[in-house]
C-alpha positions, 0 to 999 in steps of 0.5 A: 500500500502507498504511504507517501513519497518516502524521504531519504533518511534525515539528520536533525540540526538547526538553521544558522544561515541560508546564503546565496540562494543555494547555501545553508549552514546547519549546525547538527545536534553534535554542534557540527556545522555543516554547509547543505545544498538548498534545493530552492531558488525562490525567496524563501520568504519565511522558511528560512529563519534562523535557529529554526529546527532543519532536517538535512539528508546526506549523499553518498555520491562522491561526485557531489560539491556538497554532500548535504541536502536541506530537505525540512524545517519546522517553524513555530510548529509547522513542517515546511519541505524545502526541496523543489524537487519533492513536490514533482515526484510526490504528484507523480507517485499519487497519479500512479497510485490513483489517488488524485481524483482529478487525475485518476484513470490514466495508464501512462505517466511521462515526466518532463515532456517537451510541449513546444520548442523552448518549454517543457511541462512536468508530466504528461498523462495517457490512456487510449480512452481519455485525451492527453493531459499535461500538468505543471506542478509548482511548489508553494511554500509562502504562507501568510495568515493562513493563506498560501501565495504564490510565486514568493519572487517574479518568475519569468518561467512561470509565466511562460508555463501559464502561456503554455497550458493555455496554448495546450488547452486551446488545441484540445488537451487537458491542461492542468497547474498543480500547486503543491503547498508544501506545508502544513498551516495554510487553509486557502490559496491566492495569486501573490499579485504584489510580488508578481502581478504579471503572473497573478494575472496570467493565472487568473485569466488562465482559469478562464481559459480551460487550464484546470487549477489543482491545489493541495496541501501535504502532510509529513510522518516524521515518526518511527521508520522512514519519513514520508510526504503525502498529498492532503486537502484540497485548498480553496483558490481565492481569486483577485477581484 
C-alpha cells in the first residue's frame, strides 16, 4: 500500500543561515556545523528563519561538491518542505497510485515532456480512452495569515508555463496547473499579485481559458520509520477581484 513519497534518511539540526540562494549552514545536534545544498531557488520568504529546526539528508555520491541537502524545516510548529524536487515526485507517485481523483484513470505517465521548442512541462498523462493531459507542478512555501501565496519571487519561467498550458488547452488537450503547498498551515490559496503582478494576472486568466487549477497541501510523517510526505487537503482558490 502506498504510504506517501519516502524522503531520504534525515539528520536533525538547526539552521544558522541561508545564503547565496543555494547554500545553508546547519548546526547538527552534536555541535558540528555543515554547509548543505539548498534546493530552492526562490526567495523562501518566511521559510529560512535562523535558529529554526532543520533536517538534512546526506548523499553518498562522491562527485557531489556538497554532500548534504536541506530537506525540511519547522517554524512555529509547522513543517515546511524545502526541496523543490519533492512535489514533482510526490504528484507523479500519487497519480500512479490513483490518489488524485481529478487525475485518475490514466495508464501512462511521462515526466519532463517537451511541448514546444523552448518549453517542457512536468507530466504528460495518457490513456487510450482519454485525451492527453499535461500537468505543470509548482512548489508553494509562502504562507501568510493562513493563506498560501505564489510565487514568492518574480517568475518569468512560471509565466511561460502558464501560457504553454493555455495554448495546449486551446488545442483541445487537458491542461492542469498543480500547486503543492509544501507545508501544513494553509487553509486557502491566492496569487501573490504584490510580488509578481504579471504572473497573478496570467493565472487568473488561465482559469478562464480551460486551464484546470488543482491545489493540495501535504502532511509529513517524521515519526518512527522512514520519513514520508503525502498529498492531503484540497484548498480553495481565492481569486483576485
